[in-house]
C-alpha positions in Angstrom: 3.1 12.3 7.9 0.0 11.6 5.8 -1.0 8.1 4.7 -3.2 7.0 1.9 -4.6 3.4 1.9 -5.9 2.3 -1.5 -8.7 -0.1 -0.6 -11.0 0.1 -3.6 -10.5 -3.3 -5.3 -12.3 -6.6 -5.3 -11.1 -10.1 -4.4 -11.3 -12.0 -7.7 -8.1 -13.9 -7.0 -9.4 -14.6 -3.6 -12.5 -16.1 -5.2 -14.8 -13.3 -4.1 -16.8 -10.6 -5.9 -16.6 -8.1 -3.0 -13.8 -6.2 -1.5 -11.3 -8.8 -0.2 -10.3 -6.3 2.6 -13.6 -7.0 4.3 -12.9 -10.7 4.5 -12.2 -12.0 8.0 -8.7 -12.7 9.3 -8.4 -13.9 12.9 -11.9 -12.7 13.5 -11.4 -9.2 12.1 -11.6 -7.7 8.6 -8.2 -7.7 6.8 -8.4 -3.9 6.5 -8.7 -3.6 10.3 -5.3 -5.1 10.8 -3.7 -2.7 8.4 -5.5 0.2 10.0 -4.6 -0.7 13.6 -0.9 -0.8 12.7 -1.1 2.6 11.0 -3.1 4.2 13.8 -0.5 3.0 16.3 2.4 4.6 14.3 3.2 7.9 16.1 4.7 9.5 13.0 1.5 9.3 11.1 -0.9 12.2 11.7 -3.7 11.6 9.1 -5.0 8.6 7.2 -7.1 8.6 4.1 -8.8 5.3 3.0 -9.6 5.2 -0.7 -12.6 3.0 -1.3 -15.8 2.5 -3.3 -19.1 3.9 -2.1 -20.6 0.4 -1.7 -17.9 -0.5 0.9 -18.0 2.8 2.8 -20.6 1.7 5.5 -18.5 -1.4 6.3 -15.2 0.5 6.3 -16.7 3.2 8.5 -17.6 0.5 11.1 -14.0 -0.7 11.0 -12.7 2.9 11.5 -14.9 3.4 14.5 -13.8 0.2 16.1 -10.1 0.9 15.4 -10.4 4.5 16.8 -12.1 3.2 19.8 -9.2 0.8 20.5 -6.4 3.2 19.6 -4.2 4.8 22.3 -4.4 8.2 20.5 -6.7 10.2 18.2 -5.9 10.3 14.5 -8.1 11.7 11.7 -9.3 8.9 9.4 -11.3 9.9 6.3 -12.9 8.1 3.4 -12.1 9.0 -0.2 -13.9 7.7 -3.2 -11.9 5.3 -5.3 -11.4 5.1 -9.0 -11.7 2.4 -11.6 -8.0 1.5 -11.2 -5.4 1.7 -8.4 -3.7 4.5 -10.3 -7.0 6.4 -10.5 -7.7 5.8 -6.9 -4.4 7.2 -5.7 -5.0 10.2 -8.0 -8.2 10.8 -6.1 -6.5 10.4 -2.8 -3.8 12.9 -3.7 -6.5 15.5 -4.5 -8.1 14.9 -1.1 -4.9 15.4 1.0 -5.0 18.3 3.5 -3.4 21.4 2.1 -0.6 21.2 4.6 0.6 17.8 3.4 4.1 18.0 2.0 4.9 14.2 2.0 2.7 11.2 1.7 3.0 7.4 2.3 0.9 5.1 0.1 0.3 1.7 1.5 -1.8 -1.2 0.0 -4.6 -2.0 2.4 -4.0 -5.7 1.6 -0.5 -5.5 3.2 -2.1 -6.1 6.6 1.1 -7.3 8.4 3.1 -4.1 8.3 4.1 -3.1 11.8 3.8 0.4 13.5 7.6 0.5 13.7 7.8 -0.1 9.9 5.3 2.8 9.2 7.4 5.0 11.5 10.6 4.1 9.7 9.1 4.8 6.3 7.7 8.1 7.5 11.2 9.2 8.5 12.6 8.0 5.1 10.0 9.9 3.2 11.4 13.2 4.6 14.8 12.5 3.0 13.9 11.8 -0.6 11.6 12.7 -3.5 10.5 9.1 -3.7 11.2 5.7 -2.2 9.7 2.2 -2.1 9.9 -0.4 0.6 11.4 -3.6 -0.9 13.2 -6.8 0.0 16.0 -8.6 -1.8 14.9 -11.3 -4.2 15.9 -14.8 -2.9 14.8 -16.9 -5.9 16.5 -17.0 -9.3 14.2 -15.1 -11.7 13.7 -16.1 -15.3 12.5 -13.9 -18.1 10.6 -15.7 -20.8 9.0 -14.9 -24.2 5.4 -15.5 -25.3 6.2 -19.1 -26.1 7.4 -19.7 -22.5 11.0 -20.1 -23.5 13.6 -18.5 -21.2 15.3 -15.6 -22.8 17.3 -14.1 -19.9 18.4 -14.8 -16.3 18.9 -11.4 -14.6 21.5 -11.0 -11.8 19.7 -11.7 -8.6 22.0 -9.4 -6.7 20.4 -6.4 -8.5 16.7 -7.5 -8.0 14.4 -6.3 -5.3 10.7 -7.2 -4.7 8.6 -4.1 -4.3 6.4 -3.6 -1.3 4.5 -0.7 0.2 4.6 1.8 1.9 6.0 4.0 -0.8 6.8 7.6 0.1 6.9 10.7 -2.0 6.9 14.5 -2.0 3.3 15.4 -2.6 4.0 18.0 -5.3 6.3 15.6 -7.2 3.8 12.8 -7.1 0.9 15.0 -8.1 2.9 16.3 -11.1 3.8 12.7 -12.1 0.2 11.5 -11.8 -1.0 14.5 -13.9 1.6 13.7 -16.6 0.7 10.0 -16.5 -3.0 10.8 -16.9 -2.3 13.1 -19.8 0.0 10.6 -21.5 -2.3 7.6 -20.8 0.3 5.7 -18.8 -0.9 2.6 -17.0 1.3 1.5 -14.0 0.9 -0.8 -11.1 2.6 1.4 -8.5 3.3 5.0 -8.0 7.1 4.7 -8.1 6.7 3.7 -11.8 5.3 7.1 -12.6 8.3 8.8 -11.1 10.6 6.4 -13.0 8.8 7.4 -16.3 9.2 11.1 -15.4 13.0 10.6 -14.7 12.7 11.2 -10.9 15.1 9.0 -8.9 13.4 6.5 -6.6 15.3 4.9 -3.8 14.9 1.7 -1.8 14.1 1.3 1.9 14.6 -2.1 3.4 11.2 -3.7 3.8 9.9 -6.4 6.2 9.9 -10.1 5.1 6.5 -10.6 6.6 5.0 -7.6 4.8 3.1 -9.8 2.3 0.1 -8.7 0.2 -2.9 -10.8 0.9 -4.1 -11.8 -2.6 -4.9 -15.5 -2.5 -6.3 -18.0 0.0 -2.8 -19.2 0.6 -1.7 -15.6 1.5 -4.6 -15.5 4.0 -3.4 -18.7 5.7 0.1 -17.4 5.9 -1.1 -14.1 7.3 -3.0 -15.9 10.0 0.0 -18.0 10.9 2.2 -14.8 11.3 -0.4 -13.0 13.4 -0.7 -16.1 15.6 3.1 -16.2 16.1 3.0 -12.5 17.1 0.3 -13.3 19.6 -2.2 -10.9 18.0 
């Protein structure tokens, strides 16, 4: 199974102007934790990290350290990122090896995903045109209008919070990205492109600890979870 890791953003919500994935977490860059888990997942055979040229020297150092610590050899390549996540994934898809039939896409900032979770998602990707990892929503969600007035309370039983990895047939995802690029669609995850194209997308149960490190509070939570794991 092939894995793409979008890692081309900056850390504005973290209060930084550089890539937040290079920030330290328990003495190592955030991206290193993501990459170590992916490299340890036996069902993954190739990893592409989508990043900006300015970050490539730092990320190359992370790669070399992770490969040196890994129990197996796995190809890890750098791919130039785009101006948006959607554009970055598009670039990543073009850089996949020709033999790739299915792909997982995982946010580099979700650094707490486990090797077992990657393996489970790799298996799921073989069974469907598209899926997303997700967890059931526990809070009551309110929909509001532009004035901040509640207009609707959706049924919580029908709501799931999206995570990554998300898995797809490569040809299907490439077609949906091409159509989205032509139509000018702007989406925040790849599953939304399949939805717009009328391709069914299923759910795979996610991990409660699989949070996306976006704010300083998330960073503190991630550190606590890693400490509990004994990392």
